[in-house]
C-alpha positions in Angstrom: 0.0 0.0 0.0 1.4 3.4 -0.9 1.5 6.0 1.8 1.2 8.6 -0.9 -2.4 7.8 -1.5 -4.8 9.6 0.9 -7.3 6.8 0.8 -4.4 4.3 1.6 -4.1 5.6 5.2 -7.8 5.1 5.9 -8.9 1.8 7.5 -12.1 1.9 5.5 -10.2 1.4 2.2 -7.1 -0.6 3.3 -8.6 -3.9 2.3 -8.8 -2.8 -1.4 -6.1 -3.4 -3.8 -3.6 -0.7 -4.7 -5.1 -0.3 -8.1 -8.6 0.1 -6.6 -7.2 2.7 -4.2 -5.7 4.6 -7.1 -9.1 4.7 -8.8 -10.7 6.1 -5.6 -7.9 8.6 -5.2 -8.9 10.2 -8.5 -12.2 11.2 -6.9 -10.5 12.9 -4.0 -10.2 16.7 -3.6 -7.2 17.8 -1.7 -7.1 21.0 0.4 -5.2 22.6 3.2 -6.9 23.7 6.5 -5.5 26.3 8.8 -5.7 26.0 12.5 -9.1 27.2 13.7 -10.6 27.1 10.2 -14.1 25.6 10.1 -14.5 23.1 7.3 -17.9 21.5 8.3 -20.9 23.1 10.0 -24.6 22.3 10.1 -25.1 24.4 6.9 -22.0 23.1 5.2 -21.2 19.4 5.0 -20.9 18.3 1.4 -18.6 15.4 1.6 -16.7 12.8 3.6 -13.5 14.3 5.1 -10.3 12.3 5.5 -7.4 13.6 7.6 -4.2 13.2 5.6 -2.0 15.0 8.1 -2.5 17.2 11.1 -5.5 17.1 13.4 -9.2 18.2 13.2 -11.6 18.9 16.1 -15.2 17.6 15.9 -17.4 19.5 18.3 -20.9 20.8 19.1 -22.0 24.2 20.3 -24.4 24.5 23.2 -27.1 27.1 23.4 -24.8 29.5 25.3 -22.1 29.1 22.6 -19.8 26.9 24.7 -17.9 24.2 22.8 -18.4 20.5 23.5 -15.7 18.3 21.9 -17.0 15.1 20.4 -13.7 13.7 19.2 -10.3 14.7 17.7 -9.4 13.3 14.3 -5.8 12.3 13.5 -4.1 11.2 10.3 -6.2 8.4 8.7 -9.4 9.3 10.6 -12.5 10.4 8.7 -15.9 12.0 9.4 -19.1 12.5 7.5 -20.1 9.0 6.6 -23.3 9.2 8.6 -24.7 11.9 6.3 -24.2 9.7 3.2 -27.8 8.5 3.1 -29.6 11.7 3.3 -29.1 12.3 7.0 -28.8 15.9 8.1 -25.9 17.4 10.1 -27.9 19.0 12.8 -25.2 20.2 15.2 -21.6 19.1 14.3 -18.7 21.4 13.5 -15.3 20.4 12.3 -12.3 22.8 12.4 -8.5 22.6 12.3 -7.0 21.7 15.6 -3.7 22.3 13.8 -2.7 23.2 10.3 -3.8 20.2 8.4 -4.1 18.5 5.0 -7.4 16.9 4.2 -9.1 14.9 1.4 -12.7 15.3 0.6 -14.9 12.8 -1.3 -18.2 14.2 -2.5 -21.2 12.2 -1.4 -22.5 11.4 -4.9 -19.1 10.0 -5.8 -18.9 8.1 -2.6 -22.4 6.5 -3.1 -21.2 5.3 -6.5 -18.2 3.7 -4.8 -20.5 1.8 -2.5 -22.5 0.5 -5.5 -19.2 -0.7 -7.1 -17.7 -2.3 -4.0 -20.2 -4.2 -1.9 -17.5 -5.1 0.7 -16.9 -1.4 1.2 -20.5 -0.8 2.3 -20.2 -3.7 4.9 -16.9 -2.3 6.2 -18.4 1.2 6.4 -21.3 -0.1 8.5 -18.9 -1.9 10.8 -16.7 1.1 11.4 -19.8 3.4 11.8 -21.1 1.0 14.5 -17.7 1.3 16.2 -18.0 5.1 16.2 -21.5 4.9 17.6 -20.2 2.7 20.4 -17.5 5.2 21.1 -20.1 8.0 21.3 -22.2 5.8 23.7 -19.1 5.3 25.9 -18.6 9.0 26.0 -22.2 9.6 27.1 -21.8 6.9 29.8 -18.8 8.9 31.1 -20.7 12.1 31.3 -23.4 10.3 33.3 -20.9 9.5 36.0 -21.3 11.8 39.1 -17.7 11.2 40.3 -15.2 13.1 38.2 -12.4 10.8 39.4 -14.4 7.7 38.2 -15.0 9.5 34.9 -11.2 10.1 34.4 -10.2 6.6 35.4 -12.9 5.0 33.2 -11.5 7.0 30.2 -8.0 6.0 31.0 -9.0 2.3 31.3 -10.6 2.5 27.9 -7.4 3.9 26.4 -5.5 1.2 28.1 -7.7 -1.5 26.7 -7.6 0.0 23.2 -3.8 0.2 23.1 -3.2 -3.0 25.0 -0.7 -1.2 27.2 -0.5 -0.1 30.8 1.3 3.0 29.8 -0.8 5.4 27.6 -0.3 8.7 25.9 -3.2 11.0 26.0 -4.4 11.6 22.4 -5.4 15.2 23.0 -4.3 18.2 24.9 -5.5 18.5 28.5 -7.8 21.4 27.7 -9.5 19.3 25.0 -9.7 16.3 27.2 -11.4 18.4 29.8 -14.0 19.5 27.3 -14.4 15.9 26.2 -15.0 14.9 29.9 -17.4 17.8 30.5 -15.2 19.5 33.1 -12.9 22.6 33.2 -9.1 22.3 32.5 -8.5 23.4 36.1 -10.7 20.6 37.5 -9.0 18.0 35.3 -5.5 19.2 36.4 -6.6 19.1 40.1 -8.2 15.6 39.8 -5.2 14.1 38.0 -2.9 15.4 40.8 -5.3 13.9 43.3 -5.2 10.5 41.5 -1.4 10.7 41.6 -1.4 11.4 45.3 -3.8 8.4 45.9 -1.4 6.2 43.9 -4.0 5.4 41.3 -1.9 6.8 38.4 1.6 7.7 37.6 2.0 10.7 35.2 4.7 12.3 33.2 3.3 15.0 31.0 0.7 13.4 28.8 2.0 9.9 29.5 0.0 8.2 32.2 0.3 4.7 33.7 -2.6 3.2 35.6 -1.7 1.3 38.7 -3.6 -1.9 39.5 -6.4 -1.3 42.1 
């Protein structure tokens, strides 16, 4: 698989042959995104977005204008597949978390791909279910009254995902605080408390969970 192909870095397409990936690559529009630039909003979501390099932030805005981070997209991640079948983007925004390079596949082109590659539609469904499960997990975190339990459950999920006791936080602390529904100050204070209690060991964004 060639790393030069944008679609080659996406799990959705990595079971296709290199020749098939090259055909799909011809449908892709490449563009640069500046840090803070909004590329998707409820009134503007015309295609599936793939992160080639950099990072994008997916978030919602509450009625008072405060930002609620849904997830951070890294290289190889994508967003927008749930709107392929006529669904409306009611409240999601996507902006550059850093200067980034993205690839966009228009929905009409993507629908033709699904008609041509039946396996692609099945894989898309599987990955979409995984993303929905991730959203369900996040909602379960926000339902926890104890902030310490919320943080530990999040760390345990990362530990399980990466099969390692030592994990590196995938986002900045301020973004993780937004993801967990707390302030950065509260997150910093609670992490320090968890260290004092011997539940975690921390060095910057690298955290190791001790067995309880």
